C-alpha positions as CSV (number, residue, x, y, z in Angstrom):
1,M,0.1,-0.3,0.0
2,A,0.9,3.3,-1.0
3,L,2.3,6.4,1.7
4,V,-1.8,7.9,2.1
5,F,-0.1,11.4,4.1
6,A,2.8,13.1,4.1
7,G,3.2,16.9,6.3
8,V,5.3,18.8,8.9
9,C,3.9,20.8,12.0
10,S,6.1,22.3,14.5
11,H,5.9,20.9,18.4
12,A,7.4,23.3,20.5
13,P,6.5,23.4,24.2
14,G,5.1,26.4,24.3
15,I,2.5,25.9,21.8
16,V,0.4,24.4,24.0
17,G,2.1,25.2,27.7
18,R,2.0,28.8,27.3
19,A,-1.0,29.4,25.1
20,D,-2.7,31.6,26.6
21,Q,0.0,33.9,26.5
22,A,-0.1,34.5,22.7
23,D,-2.1,36.5,21.3
24,P,-5.7,35.1,20.7
25,D,-5.9,35.6,17.2
26,V,-2.4,34.8,16.4
27,R,-3.2,31.3,18.4
28,D,-6.5,30.8,17.0
29,K,-4.8,30.7,13.4
30,V,-2.0,28.4,14.5
31,Y,-4.8,26.1,16.8
32,S,-7.1,26.4,13.4
33,A,-4.6,25.3,11.0
34,Y,-3.5,22.1,13.2
35,G,-7.2,21.0,13.3
36,K,-7.3,21.1,9.5
37,M,-4.3,19.2,9.4
38,A,-5.8,16.6,11.3
39,A,-9.1,16.2,9.6
40,A,-7.2,15.7,6.2
41,L,-5.2,12.9,8.1
42,A,-8.5,11.5,8.6
43,E,-9.6,11.3,5.7
44,T,-6.7,9.4,4.4
45,R,-8.0,6.1,6.7
46,P,-4.3,5.7,8.0
47,D,-3.9,2.2,9.6
48,A,-0.7,3.8,11.4
49,L,1.3,7.1,12.0
50,M,4.9,7.2,11.8
51,V,6.0,11.0,13.3
52,V,9.1,11.7,12.6
53,A,10.3,13.8,15.1
54,A,14.1,15.1,17.3
55,E,14.1,13.6,20.3
56,H,15.2,16.1,23.4
57,F,17.4,13.9,25.0
58,G,14.4,12.2,27.1
59,N,15.4,8.4,25.9
60,F,18.2,8.6,23.9
61,F,21.4,10.9,25.1
62,M,25.1,11.2,24.7
63,N,26.4,7.6,25.9
64,N,23.8,6.1,23.4
65,M,22.6,8.5,20.8
66,P,21.4,6.7,17.4
67,S,21.5,9.0,14.6
68,F,17.8,7.4,13.5
69,A,15.9,5.2,15.5
70,I,12.0,3.6,15.2
71,G,10.1,2.6,17.9
72,M,8.9,-1.0,18.5
73,A,6.1,-1.4,20.8
74,D,2.7,-2.6,21.5
75,Y,2.0,1.4,23.2
76,Y,3.7,4.7,23.7
77,E,3.4,6.3,27.0
78,G,4.0,10.7,27.2
79,P,4.4,13.4,28.0
80,I,7.6,12.5,29.4
81,E,7.7,15.9,30.3
82,D,5.8,17.8,33.5
83,P,1.8,17.7,32.2
84,G,1.5,21.0,34.1
85,W,4.5,22.5,32.1
86,L,4.1,21.1,28.8
87,G,-0.4,21.7,29.3
88,I,-1.0,17.8,28.1
89,E,-2.4,15.3,30.6
90,R,-0.6,12.0,30.3
91,F,-1.8,9.6,27.5
92,V,-1.1,5.9,26.3
93,V,-1.1,5.7,22.8
94,P,-1.3,2.6,20.9
95,G,1.6,1.5,18.9
96,D,2.2,-1.3,16.3
97,R,4.6,-3.6,17.1
98,D,4.2,-6.0,14.0
99,L,4.2,-3.4,12.0
100,S,6.9,-1.3,13.3
101,Q,9.0,-3.8,13.0
102,R,8.3,-4.7,9.4
103,L,8.6,-1.3,8.7
104,I,12.5,-1.3,10.3
105,T,13.2,-4.6,8.6
106,E,12.6,-2.5,5.4
107,I,14.2,0.5,5.8
108,M,17.1,-1.4,7.4
109,G,17.9,-2.5,3.7
110,T,18.7,0.7,2.7
111,S,19.3,2.7,5.9
112,D,21.1,2.5,9.2
113,V,18.6,2.3,11.8
114,S,18.4,1.4,15.7
115,Y,15.3,0.5,17.2
116,A,13.8,0.5,20.8
117,E,11.2,-1.5,22.9
118,E,10.6,1.5,25.2
119,W,9.6,4.8,24.4
120,K,8.7,7.4,26.8
121,L,7.1,10.4,23.8
122,D,8.6,14.0,24.8
123,H,6.6,16.9,23.5
124,G,8.2,16.5,19.8
125,I,5.6,14.0,19.3
126,A,3.4,14.5,22.3
127,V,2.7,18.3,20.7
128,P,0.9,16.9,17.6
129,L,-0.7,14.3,18.5
130,H,-2.3,16.4,21.1
131,F,-3.8,18.0,17.9
132,L,-3.5,15.9,15.3
133,T,-4.9,12.6,17.4
134,P,-6.3,14.3,20.4
135,D,-8.0,10.7,21.3
136,Y,-4.8,9.2,21.0
137,D,-6.7,5.8,19.3
138,L,-4.6,6.0,16.0
139,P,-1.6,3.9,16.5
140,V,1.7,5.5,16.4
141,V,5.2,4.5,15.1
142,P,7.7,7.1,17.0
143,V,10.7,7.9,14.9
144,N,13.5,10.2,15.9
145,I,16.6,12.0,14.1
146,N,19.3,12.8,16.3
147,C,19.1,16.4,15.8
148,Q,20.5,17.2,19.7
149,G,24.1,15.6,20.0
150,P,26.6,16.4,17.4
151,P,27.9,15.0,15.4
152,L,24.9,14.8,13.4
153,A,24.3,12.9,10.3
154,P,24.7,14.7,7.4
155,Y,21.4,16.3,5.7
156,E,22.1,13.8,2.5
157,R,21.9,11.0,4.8
158,G,18.2,12.2,6.5
159,W,17.0,12.6,2.7
160,A,18.5,8.7,1.9
161,F,16.3,7.7,5.1
162,G,13.0,9.3,4.4
163,E,13.8,7.5,1.0
164,S,13.9,4.3,3.1
165,I,10.6,5.3,5.2
166,R,8.8,5.8,1.3
167,R,10.0,2.5,0.5
168,A,9.3,0.6,3.3
169,A,5.5,2.3,3.7
170,D,5.2,1.1,0.0
171,L,5.8,-2.6,1.2
172,V,3.8,-3.0,3.8
173,P,0.1,-3.3,3.5
174,E,-1.2,-1.2,5.8
175,R,-2.2,2.5,5.3
176,V,0.9,4.5,6.5
177,A,1.2,8.3,7.2
178,V,3.8,9.9,7.8
179,I,4.4,13.8,9.4
180,G,8.0,15.6,10.4
181,T,7.7,17.6,13.3
182,G,10.4,20.3,14.9
183,G,11.5,23.7,14.7
184,I,12.4,25.9,11.8
185,S,14.8,28.1,12.9
186,H,14.8,28.9,16.7
187,W,17.2,29.1,19.7
188,P,15.4,26.8,22.6
189,A,16.8,27.1,26.0
190,T,19.4,29.9,24.9
191,P,18.9,33.6,25.9
192,D,18.0,33.9,22.3
193,S,14.9,31.7,22.8
194,G,12.1,33.6,21.1
195,K,14.0,34.8,18.4
196,I,13.1,34.0,15.3
197,N,14.4,34.3,11.8
198,E,11.1,34.8,9.4
199,A,13.4,35.3,6.2
200,W,15.4,32.0,6.8
201,D,11.7,30.1,7.7
202,R,10.4,31.6,4.3
203,D,13.7,30.6,2.5
204,F,13.5,27.1,3.5
205,L,9.5,26.7,3.3
206,D,9.8,27.5,-0.3
207,R,12.8,25.1,-0.8
208,W,10.8,22.6,0.7
209,C,7.8,23.0,-0.8
210,R,9.0,22.7,-4.2
211,N,10.7,19.5,-3.2
212,D,13.9,20.8,-4.2
213,R,16.6,18.3,-3.3
214,D,19.5,20.0,-4.5
215,A,18.6,23.2,-2.7
216,L,17.3,21.4,0.8
217,L,20.5,19.6,0.8
218,D,22.5,23.1,0.2
219,Y,23.0,23.6,3.8
220,D,25.7,23.2,6.3
221,D,25.3,22.7,10.4
222,R,27.2,25.9,10.6
223,S,25.3,27.9,8.6
224,V,22.2,26.9,9.9
225,Y,23.7,27.6,13.7
226,T,24.7,30.5,12.9
227,E,21.3,32.3,10.9
228,A,18.8,29.9,12.1
229,G,19.9,28.6,15.8
230,Q,20.7,25.5,17.2
231,G,16.7,24.3,16.9
232,A,17.1,24.6,13.3
233,F,18.9,21.3,13.1
234,E,15.6,19.9,12.8
235,I,14.9,20.3,9.2
236,R,16.2,17.2,9.2
237,T,13.0,15.8,9.9
238,F,11.2,17.9,7.2
239,I,13.8,17.2,5.2
240,A,13.1,13.6,5.0
241,I,9.4,14.0,4.6
242,S,10.3,15.4,1.4
243,A,12.3,12.4,0.8
244,A,9.5,10.2,1.7
245,A,7.4,12.3,-0.8
246,S,9.0,11.4,-3.4
247,G,8.4,14.8,-5.9
248,A,4.8,16.0,-4.5
249,P,4.6,19.5,-4.5
250,G,4.2,20.8,-0.8
251,T,2.0,23.6,0.6
252,V,2.1,25.6,3.6
253,H,-1.2,26.1,5.2
254,C,-0.1,28.2,8.0
255,Y,3.2,29.7,9.0
256,Q,3.0,32.4,12.1
257,P,6.1,33.5,13.9
258,V,4.7,33.4,17.5
259,P,8.2,34.4,19.9
260,I,6.1,33.3,23.0
261,F,6.2,30.1,21.5
262,A,9.5,30.6,20.5
263,V,9.1,29.3,17.0
264,G,7.4,30.0,13.7
265,C,4.8,27.7,13.5
266,T,4.3,25.8,10.3
267,I,1.9,23.2,9.2
268,A,2.4,22.0,5.7
269,T,1.7,18.9,3.7
270,Y,2.7,17.0,0.1
271,D,0.0,16.4,-2.1
272,L,1.1,12.9,-2.9
273,S,-1.6,12.5,-5.3
274,A,0.6,14.7,-7.6
275,A,3.7,13.5,-7.1
276,A,6.1,14.0,-10.6
């Protein structure tokens, strides 16, 4: 069965945890875009949702930091953070161990990937699920790309990983949806938290919507760090989704720089039916 849905969205903890501090009109635009993405996702009737995120030292740390990892469990608990801080109550979301194992096996054919039979979901996955599957009833396959602890995998490897995800999704009988979550420009947990480089973000999203492989891979971590902050290393998750979309054109449904959320909030999808 072919991949049925591909998109990206922001996952900053402030989107929920500091919702009361944002301009209500701007917040409502962001929330409305998440709601429309949730509806579009549901229309594709997925059997499972792969969430490609950047894990924030909740499960993986410097003593054990895989470049790419996939969960392989029957269920996942979250959020790992304090619910009062994040604004999301504790939840349990179903997994699909058998599907995960089959996806991992296929992905291993073309990309090196680790797997984890235990995984506590942090805000990188919890925030998107809060909006996209608020009943936590859609089976999830969590996926991590290391965007935290250098050395980070080259952007080309992130693209290859996305191609491997697409290949695997096309080989299993289930209907698989995939979303990437992350920044774009942001400087989390630094004195510059709240800073957003809107021009950089919009240029990246233009490349993303065109699904321009060469342009998306024309980044290096030094310039990304300088212009868009260490949080922008998370573009690896967006790039993986571009590769998984196999040339499909993209649409940005929402981009709102929200300093109190510490990120330019982004909701975007690919039209898989129009892939080249």
